[in-house]
Backbone bond lengths (Angstrom), bond angles and torsions (degrees), N, CA, C in turn:
res aa  C-N    CA-C-N  psi(-1)  N-CA   C-N-CA  omega(-1)  CA-C   N-CA-C  phi
1 M - - - 1.468 - - 1.524 109.54 -
2 E 1.307 115.79 134.97 1.459 120.33 178.17 1.530 110.21 -64.94
3 T 1.329 115.69 140.41 1.458 119.90 178.04 1.522 109.59 -115.03
4 P 1.341 117.22 146.55 1.466 119.39 179.30 1.525 110.80 -70.13
5 Q 1.328 115.38 148.56 1.454 121.05 -178.59 1.524 110.49 -94.43
6 P 1.342 117.26 132.08 1.463 119.90 -177.33 1.525 112.22 -71.27
7 F 1.318 115.47 153.21 1.462 121.16 172.57 1.523 108.14 -144.70
8 E 1.310 115.94 162.50 1.460 120.86 172.56 1.514 108.48 -135.82
9 L 1.316 115.46 149.76 1.453 121.43 -174.13 1.518 109.39 -139.61
10 E 1.329 116.14 127.45 1.458 120.53 176.60 1.527 109.53 -68.09
11 F 1.327 114.67 131.72 1.467 120.07 176.55 1.518 107.43 -142.31
12 D 1.334 115.70 114.23 1.467 120.24 -173.40 1.523 108.84 53.08
13 D 1.322 118.41 -121.61 1.461 120.23 -178.57 1.525 111.66 -105.38
14 Q 1.342 116.77 20.73 1.458 120.71 -179.62 1.526 110.66 -129.16
15 K 1.317 115.02 172.91 1.453 121.72 173.07 1.523 108.85 -115.67
16 L 1.319 115.16 130.34 1.458 120.80 173.03 1.518 108.12 -90.75
17 F 1.321 117.32 130.96 1.456 121.93 179.31 1.530 109.55 -108.97
18 G 1.322 114.88 136.52 1.452 120.23 178.91 1.502 110.78 -156.31
19 N 1.327 116.62 -170.60 1.455 120.67 174.43 1.516 109.67 -149.72
20 A 1.306 114.67 160.69 1.468 120.35 -175.41 1.519 109.66 -145.38
21 Y 1.327 115.16 144.17 1.457 120.95 170.54 1.526 107.43 -86.26
22 G 1.319 116.94 105.19 1.455 120.48 179.34 1.517 111.29 72.94
23 T 1.329 115.43 -159.83 1.457 121.23 -178.88 1.527 109.40 -123.46
24 G 1.326 115.03 155.03 1.459 119.61 176.98 1.503 114.65 65.40
25 C 1.361 118.27 34.97 1.463 121.10 176.53 1.526 109.57 -64.15
26 N 1.319 115.90 150.53 1.472 117.85 173.37 1.521 111.56 -106.77
27 T 1.329 117.07 5.84 1.462 121.65 -179.06 1.520 109.64 -118.30
28 I 1.337 116.34 129.20 1.457 120.83 175.31 1.518 108.64 -127.20
29 V 1.326 115.24 140.82 1.465 122.49 -179.68 1.522 107.94 -111.04
30 L 1.332 116.75 130.27 1.459 122.66 -177.47 1.526 109.53 -116.83
31 H 1.334 116.01 122.61 1.461 119.72 -178.66 1.525 110.84 -82.76
32 G 1.322 116.08 173.40 1.452 121.75 -177.64 1.516 113.40 -94.83
33 A 1.330 115.91 -154.02 1.466 121.56 -176.10 1.533 109.97 -97.47
34 G 1.320 116.53 -157.85 1.462 121.15 178.23 1.513 112.38 63.27
35 Q 1.324 116.24 -129.48 1.468 122.07 -178.63 1.528 112.13 -94.22
36 S 1.311 117.25 12.13 1.458 119.78 -175.93 1.524 111.74 -71.00
37 S 1.318 115.57 159.29 1.466 122.96 177.15 1.517 107.79 -162.20
38 L 1.317 116.69 177.59 1.467 120.22 179.75 1.523 112.05 -61.72
39 E 1.347 117.26 -25.15 1.462 119.78 -177.73 1.513 112.15 -62.82
40 R 1.328 116.96 -26.17 1.470 120.42 -177.42 1.523 111.77 -64.27
41 F 1.336 116.66 -20.95 1.459 119.97 -175.39 1.534 112.79 -107.75
42 S 1.317 116.54 15.28 1.468 120.03 -176.77 1.520 112.47 -58.74
43 R 1.331 117.39 -47.16 1.463 120.29 -177.24 1.523 110.87 -65.12
44 M 1.318 116.59 -44.43 1.455 119.99 179.04 1.521 110.36 -59.63
45 R 1.320 116.93 -46.22 1.457 120.82 -176.15 1.526 111.64 -69.34
46 D 1.331 117.04 -36.75 1.467 120.16 176.19 1.527 110.18 -59.78
47 R 1.311 115.80 -45.13 1.468 119.60 -177.23 1.523 111.01 -72.11
48 L 1.345 117.43 -37.62 1.457 119.67 175.24 1.521 110.50 -61.76
49 N 1.317 116.26 -42.55 1.464 119.53 179.84 1.520 110.89 -63.35
50 A 1.336 116.49 -40.19 1.464 120.21 178.39 1.525 111.28 -64.50
51 S 1.337 116.29 -23.07 1.465 121.33 178.29 1.524 112.09 -92.01
52 G 1.324 116.60 8.03 1.456 120.82 177.02 1.517 114.72 91.15
53 L 1.345 117.34 15.83 1.456 121.45 -179.39 1.533 109.82 -119.92
54 P 1.335 117.98 83.87 1.462 120.55 177.56 1.521 110.78 -68.17
55 S 1.320 116.34 152.13 1.461 119.81 -175.74 1.523 111.85 -141.50
56 V 1.324 113.58 165.51 1.455 124.23 175.10 1.524 107.54 -115.25
57 C 1.332 116.93 145.26 1.456 121.08 172.86 1.528 107.45 -149.73
58 F 1.321 116.72 150.51 1.465 120.20 178.65 1.517 109.48 -146.86
59 D 1.334 115.58 165.06 1.453 121.80 176.46 1.520 109.78 -94.86
60 F 1.330 116.26 121.73 1.454 120.28 173.69 1.537 109.49 -62.61
61 I 1.325 116.71 159.70 1.459 121.00 176.07 1.529 109.34 -57.27
62 G 1.340 114.22 132.62 1.456 120.38 -177.19 1.508 113.56 95.15
63 H 1.329 117.37 0.96 1.464 122.24 -176.57 1.536 110.81 -132.33
64 G 1.343 114.86 150.77 1.459 121.42 170.00 1.512 114.57 49.42
65 R 1.332 115.66 -140.04 1.465 121.33 -177.80 1.518 112.75 -68.41
66 T 1.326 117.12 -29.55 1.461 119.35 179.66 1.528 110.25 -62.72
67 G 1.318 116.87 -43.64 1.457 120.62 178.05 1.517 112.71 58.91
68 G 1.317 116.01 -153.25 1.446 121.15 -177.38 1.514 111.55 90.76
69 D 1.324 116.06 -179.26 1.454 122.41 -175.69 1.523 109.80 -94.20
70 I 1.313 116.40 109.13 1.465 120.36 -179.00 1.521 111.49 -60.57
71 R 1.337 117.38 -24.68 1.464 120.67 -178.93 1.528 112.46 -70.65
72 S 1.326 116.31 -10.48 1.469 119.74 176.04 1.519 111.62 -88.59
73 T 1.338 116.95 1.64 1.461 121.20 -176.43 1.519 110.38 -121.37
74 S 1.315 116.09 -179.66 1.458 122.69 -175.51 1.519 108.80 -156.03
75 L 1.318 116.92 177.82 1.461 120.46 173.00 1.521 110.36 -59.60
76 C 1.319 116.81 -40.58 1.464 120.64 177.81 1.523 110.92 -60.39
77 S 1.340 116.12 -45.37 1.457 120.10 178.83 1.524 111.45 -61.65
78 R 1.324 117.94 -37.45 1.467 120.11 179.31 1.528 110.68 -64.35
79 T 1.327 116.89 -38.61 1.461 119.33 175.01 1.521 110.11 -61.23
80 E 1.325 117.28 -44.14 1.462 121.74 -179.01 1.519 111.52 -66.75
81 Q 1.332 117.30 -38.29 1.467 120.54 177.29 1.522 110.61 -62.42
82 A 1.328 115.97 -48.88 1.465 120.12 -179.43 1.525 110.80 -62.43
83 A 1.328 117.61 -41.16 1.465 120.83 179.16 1.521 110.95 -62.05
84 A 1.325 117.20 -39.29 1.460 120.61 178.80 1.529 111.33 -63.25
85 V 1.340 116.28 -41.92 1.468 120.08 179.16 1.519 110.34 -67.01
86 I 1.319 117.62 -41.92 1.466 121.16 179.29 1.522 110.49 -60.02
87 R 1.314 116.85 -46.65 1.476 120.48 -178.79 1.524 111.41 -63.19
88 R 1.320 116.88 -30.13 1.455 121.10 -178.43 1.531 112.79 -83.11
89 T 1.335 117.51 -35.27 1.465 119.55 -166.38 1.516 115.77 -121.64
90 C 1.334 118.84 -14.01 1.467 120.24 -169.27 1.521 112.51 -116.11
91 T 1.326 114.45 163.08 1.459 122.24 172.49 1.524 108.80 -119.23
92 E 1.306 115.79 150.20 1.465 120.99 178.43 1.524 110.44 -99.00
93 P 1.347 116.63 158.98 1.461 128.15 -2.47 1.523 112.05 -72.16
94 L 1.318 116.03 152.67 1.451 122.58 -170.26 1.523 112.93 -97.36
95 T 1.323 113.74 156.27 1.456 122.60 161.40 1.521 106.53 -112.67
96 L 1.320 117.21 122.17 1.457 122.54 179.80 1.517 109.26 -108.24
97 I 1.326 116.45 124.25 1.462 122.78 175.24 1.518 105.75 -117.37
98 A 1.328 117.70 119.22 1.457 118.89 -170.37 1.514 111.02 -146.17
99 A 1.341 115.10 143.68 1.461 121.09 -175.50 1.522 111.73 -117.24
100 S 1.329 115.92 140.20 1.446 124.27 171.32 1.525 111.57 51.76
101 M 1.339 119.56 -119.51 1.457 120.96 178.27 1.521 111.39 -58.62
102 G 1.337 116.77 -34.78 1.457 120.50 178.78 1.512 112.81 -61.12
103 A 1.352 116.62 -26.52 1.460 119.88 179.26 1.522 111.01 -66.30
104 Y 1.326 116.92 -38.23 1.468 119.56 176.46 1.524 110.05 -63.91
105 T 1.329 116.05 -41.85 1.472 119.64 175.83 1.516 110.50 -58.26
106 A 1.329 116.98 -43.12 1.465 120.61 -179.67 1.517 111.35 -61.20
107 V 1.323 116.85 -42.14 1.468 119.92 178.27 1.525 110.21 -61.17
108 K 1.325 117.05 -43.36 1.465 120.64 178.60 1.535 110.96 -62.86
109 L 1.315 117.33 -34.15 1.469 121.22 -179.27 1.523 112.31 -67.69
110 T 1.332 117.53 -22.65 1.467 118.98 178.23 1.525 111.43 -65.86
111 E 1.330 117.22 -15.58 1.458 120.83 175.85 1.520 112.22 -82.79
112 L 1.331 116.73 -15.74 1.468 121.80 -174.49 1.523 113.16 -107.78
113 F 1.322 117.10 -25.18 1.461 121.56 -173.33 1.526 110.73 -133.69
114 S 1.321 114.96 161.47 1.458 120.59 171.82 1.525 108.35 -78.18
115 V 1.326 116.48 117.06 1.465 121.70 -176.55 1.522 108.72 -119.54
116 E 1.314 115.47 120.02 1.459 121.68 -179.18 1.521 111.77 -88.46
117 N 1.339 115.71 -41.28 1.459 121.40 -175.85 1.518 109.95 -130.54
118 L 1.327 116.34 130.31 1.459 122.30 -178.49 1.524 108.03 -124.80
119 I 1.338 116.20 113.55 1.459 121.81 -178.80 1.517 107.57 -115.03
120 L 1.323 116.85 114.61 1.460 122.46 -175.14 1.525 109.33 -112.71
121 L 1.328 116.83 118.22 1.459 123.20 -178.22 1.532 108.74 -100.66
122 V 1.323 116.92 124.45 1.476 122.92 -176.18 1.533 110.41 34.45
123 P 1.335 117.57 61.92 1.461 121.24 -168.80 1.524 114.22 -72.24
124 A 1.333 114.60 140.22 1.460 121.99 171.13 1.525 108.62 -104.39
125 V 1.325 116.81 149.28 1.459 122.11 172.74 1.526 107.33 -131.50
126 Y 1.328 116.64 157.44 1.463 120.47 -171.75 1.517 112.15 -136.98
127 T 1.321 115.14 151.69 1.443 121.08 173.50 1.528 110.27 -64.78
128 P 1.327 118.07 142.11 1.472 120.30 177.06 1.528 112.83 -59.26
129 L 1.328 117.44 -22.21 1.462 120.57 179.16 1.527 111.87 -62.96
130 A 1.333 116.80 -22.06 1.464 120.72 -178.20 1.525 113.36 -94.90
131 Y 1.322 117.18 -8.07 1.467 120.41 -167.67 1.528 113.27 -60.42
132 H 1.316 117.82 -40.18 1.467 120.77 -176.68 1.529 112.98 -100.83
133 L 1.323 117.84 -0.30 1.460 120.01 -178.83 1.531 110.27 -76.42
134 P 1.340 117.59 134.41 1.468 119.21 175.12 1.525 110.10 -61.19
135 F 1.325 116.50 144.41 1.456 119.89 176.02 1.533 109.21 -60.01
136 G 1.298 115.72 127.32 1.455 121.13 -175.12 1.513 109.44 156.13
137 P 1.329 117.77 -160.37 1.474 120.90 -174.34 1.521 114.56 -57.71
138 Q 1.337 118.22 -43.03 1.466 119.88 -178.88 1.523 111.36 -64.33
139 F 1.328 115.33 -42.59 1.471 119.91 177.92 1.526 110.27 -61.83
140 S 1.322 116.52 -47.86 1.461 120.50 -178.75 1.520 111.27 -60.20
141 K 1.319 116.94 -40.80 1.460 120.52 179.04 1.523 111.13 -62.48
142 A 1.331 116.23 -42.68 1.470 120.39 -178.33 1.521 111.91 -64.18
143 I 1.343 117.42 -43.78 1.460 119.00 -174.57 1.526 112.51 -81.71
144 R 1.343 116.91 -15.98 1.457 119.59 -179.73 1.519 113.02 -93.23
145 A 1.315 116.19 -1.23 1.464 118.76 173.29 1.529 107.52 -61.46
146 P 1.326 118.12 133.25 1.473 120.44 -175.52 1.531 112.39 -52.77
147 G 1.322 115.13 125.92 1.462 120.86 176.40 1.508 115.22 70.39
148 S 1.351 118.14 15.49 1.473 119.65 -177.69 1.519 112.44 -59.96
149 W 1.338 116.19 -29.90 1.468 119.91 -178.70 1.533 111.89 -63.77
150 R 1.328 117.20 -23.23 1.460 120.48 -178.81 1.536 111.25 -64.85
151 E 1.336 116.23 -22.91 1.461 121.27 -178.77 1.532 112.27 -85.90
152 S 1.311 117.35 -0.54 1.459 120.42 -170.85 1.526 113.31 -59.58
153 D 1.322 114.27 139.16 1.465 119.78 174.59 1.519 111.79 -74.20
154 A 1.338 117.34 -9.53 1.470 120.17 178.86 1.520 110.98 -57.07
155 F 1.320 117.37 -36.78 1.459 120.43 -177.54 1.532 111.14 -68.08
156 T 1.326 116.36 -41.48 1.465 119.94 178.03 1.526 110.85 -66.11
157 I 1.325 116.48 -40.54 1.468 120.59 178.82 1.530 110.04 -62.41
158 L 1.323 116.49 -42.97 1.464 120.28 -177.94 1.522 112.70 -67.97
159 E 1.315 117.66 -23.02 1.469 119.37 175.25 1.521 111.28 -62.23
160 R 1.329 116.81 -25.14 1.466 121.42 -178.88 1.520 112.77 -95.26
161 F 1.318 117.32 -5.79 1.471 120.70 -177.01 1.524 110.36 -75.05
162 Q 1.326 116.49 130.01 1.469 120.70 -176.20 1.527 113.38 -119.14
163 G 1.319 116.92 10.12 1.454 120.35 177.24 1.524 111.30 -90.19
164 N 1.325 115.87 -156.13 1.464 122.35 178.88 1.523 109.75 -97.54
165 L 1.319 116.06 134.51 1.460 121.32 -178.72 1.524 110.48 -120.74
166 L 1.327 115.31 131.39 1.462 122.27 172.51 1.522 107.80 -129.58
167 V 1.322 116.96 120.92 1.459 122.66 175.32 1.523 107.93 -107.33
168 V 1.327 115.81 123.80 1.462 120.97 177.71 1.526 107.22 -106.59
169 A 1.329 115.92 113.60 1.459 121.83 -174.72 1.525 110.73 -109.86
170 A 1.336 115.12 154.45 1.461 121.37 175.47 1.522 109.75 -95.21
171 E 1.308 116.88 136.13 1.462 120.08 -178.77 1.525 111.28 -62.97
172 N 1.329 116.69 -36.88 1.465 121.33 -176.86 1.525 109.82 -119.13
173 D 1.322 115.80 62.96 1.464 121.00 -177.31 1.524 109.52 -88.49
174 S 1.328 116.41 112.81 1.462 121.14 -179.20 1.516 112.55 -88.84
175 V 1.341 117.17 0.16 1.462 121.84 -176.83 1.525 111.63 -109.01
176 I 1.328 116.64 -45.65 1.465 121.99 -174.81 1.520 110.25 -97.93
177 P 1.340 118.49 119.62 1.470 120.41 177.49 1.529 111.46 -62.43
178 D 1.311 116.56 147.98 1.468 120.64 177.70 1.525 111.24 -56.41
179 G 1.322 116.45 -32.58 1.453 120.42 -178.90 1.510 114.05 -62.79
180 V 1.328 116.76 -26.58 1.466 119.37 176.37 1.525 110.02 -65.13
181 I 1.325 116.36 -44.47 1.462 120.54 -178.89 1.526 110.94 -65.42
182 T 1.332 116.69 -48.27 1.461 119.24 179.95 1.530 110.90 -67.15
183 G 1.343 117.01 -32.65 1.460 120.39 178.00 1.510 112.40 -66.05
184 I 1.322 116.52 -42.51 1.465 120.70 177.52 1.524 110.30 -63.48
185 H 1.328 115.32 -47.53 1.466 119.94 -178.85 1.529 110.81 -60.23
186 G 1.315 116.57 -43.61 1.454 120.11 -178.78 1.509 113.88 -70.96
187 A 1.330 116.36 -32.96 1.471 119.82 -178.05 1.520 112.07 -70.63
188 A 1.324 116.72 -34.18 1.466 120.68 -173.21 1.525 111.34 -82.44
189 K 1.313 116.51 51.37 1.464 121.26 -174.43 1.520 113.20 -75.53
190 N 1.324 117.03 -14.30 1.465 120.08 179.24 1.526 112.55 -103.42
191 S 1.328 116.92 5.93 1.462 119.78 179.02 1.527 110.26 -71.97
192 R 1.322 115.98 153.84 1.464 121.01 -179.39 1.521 110.35 -64.51
193 T 1.334 116.84 -46.35 1.462 122.88 172.83 1.522 107.22 -134.10
194 N 1.330 116.05 154.43 1.465 120.50 -173.30 1.516 107.61 -151.21
195 Q 1.331 116.21 100.61 1.459 120.78 -173.89 1.522 110.99 -126.60
196 V 1.331 116.20 138.73 1.458 122.77 170.99 1.526 108.05 -112.83
197 Y 1.322 115.73 125.42 1.461 121.66 178.89 1.531 107.57 -118.65
198 T 1.326 116.73 113.81 1.463 121.50 -179.47 1.523 109.48 -100.19
199 I 1.314 116.08 125.63 1.461 121.01 -176.87 1.533 109.55 -89.88
200 P 1.326 117.55 118.87 1.471 120.89 -178.34 1.529 111.80 -61.47
201 G 1.339 115.68 139.44 1.451 120.89 174.29 1.512 115.35 71.30
202 S 1.320 117.30 10.11 1.468 120.57 -176.32 1.517 111.63 -96.25
203 G 1.339 116.23 161.80 1.452 123.12 176.27 1.511 110.35 -128.02
204 H 1.318 116.20 176.94 1.465 119.70 -176.65 1.528 111.04 -61.37
205 R 1.311 116.65 -41.01 1.467 120.62 -177.37 1.525 112.50 -99.30
206 S 1.303 116.19 3.72 1.478 120.74 177.05 1.521 107.81 -138.94
207 L 1.340 114.72 63.63 1.458 120.37 -172.67 1.515 112.53 -68.88
208 F 1.328 116.88 -30.52 1.464 120.84 -177.60 1.527 109.54 -117.74
209 P 1.340 117.02 76.51 1.469 119.32 -177.01 1.526 113.20 -67.03
210 R 1.318 116.82 -20.71 1.465 121.04 177.95 1.531 108.80 -127.93
211 D 1.303 117.01 147.78 1.464 120.77 178.04 1.518 111.12 -54.27
212 R 1.331 116.22 -37.37 1.460 120.19 -177.57 1.530 111.41 -60.31
213 D 1.333 116.90 -34.06 1.466 120.31 179.15 1.524 110.92 -65.29
214 L 1.326 116.17 -42.71 1.457 120.44 177.41 1.522 110.58 -64.57
215 F 1.328 115.97 -45.62 1.469 119.70 -177.54 1.525 111.59 -64.81
216 D 1.334 116.97 -39.26 1.471 119.83 177.92 1.531 110.98 -63.18
217 T 1.327 116.31 -40.72 1.469 120.00 178.57 1.522 110.37 -63.91
218 I 1.311 116.80 -43.30 1.467 120.48 178.48 1.521 110.74 -62.20
219 D 1.322 116.52 -41.28 1.472 119.68 178.25 1.533 110.63 -59.98
220 M 1.334 117.27 -39.45 1.461 120.09 178.92 1.528 111.14 -65.77
221 I 1.328 116.62 -39.05 1.467 120.17 178.65 1.523 110.26 -65.67
222 V 1.327 116.40 -43.00 1.475 120.54 178.79 1.519 109.79 -61.73
223 D 1.336 117.22 -42.83 1.468 120.41 178.86 1.527 111.77 -62.60
224 M 1.331 116.77 -38.70 1.467 120.20 177.28 1.519 110.38 -59.44
225 Q 1.314 116.61 -44.64 1.454 121.29 -179.91 1.525 110.77 -63.35
226 K 1.323 115.88 -44.79 1.467 119.69 -178.82 1.522 111.21 -63.26
227 N 1.323 116.01 -38.74 1.461 120.09 -177.10 1.525 112.57 -70.84
228 T 1.329 116.79 -17.05 1.462 119.52 176.32 1.521 111.20 -100.62
229 G 1.327 116.12 5.61 1.460 120.37 175.91 1.501 114.26 77.31
230 R 1.339 116.09 19.37 1.449 120.37 179.95 1.503 110.32 -124.29
């Protein structure tokens, strides 16, 4: 089985570590917050690569091999980190596959790059008031204000998105309010396609409780790529 090749990229005073299948991929996978890292998507990426869709993935600062102090970064910094990796390793138009906090980063990236396919897994969205706050108490306070997600600029950004959108939701998500999913779906009214796929019996941290759920999601991503001629 082909294995992705590691790379490192200077970013500010740190190095971002990631890996890529080949060179010039047009697909990048963005992990979420907490204990997440690029390793969480190994199976998905292996199967996508076997289906002819090579991808790039990296560890944000504070995660995985990149390490470092996550409190020195922010949502804004995550957008900048991802943009730096894209400019170094990817070709446009892009396919973005992103989970949880990474999904918000992916939405922000649609303002910077040509994005053909946007796949959001249990997506989180955030109030603009939190965008530049370092991860820590101030950030947590801002995002935990009741209904703060309703103010998110993600919805306005998605109104301008004209590519293909797939939202993969968990049936029993204790982290993401149902309104986030319906808000994303409703906002993306100008997208070429706009689909919500809810996985039965799944949770925020256990999105693919059965292999079949993962394989079905991958099949949908492959079909999206084929339908855009890429």
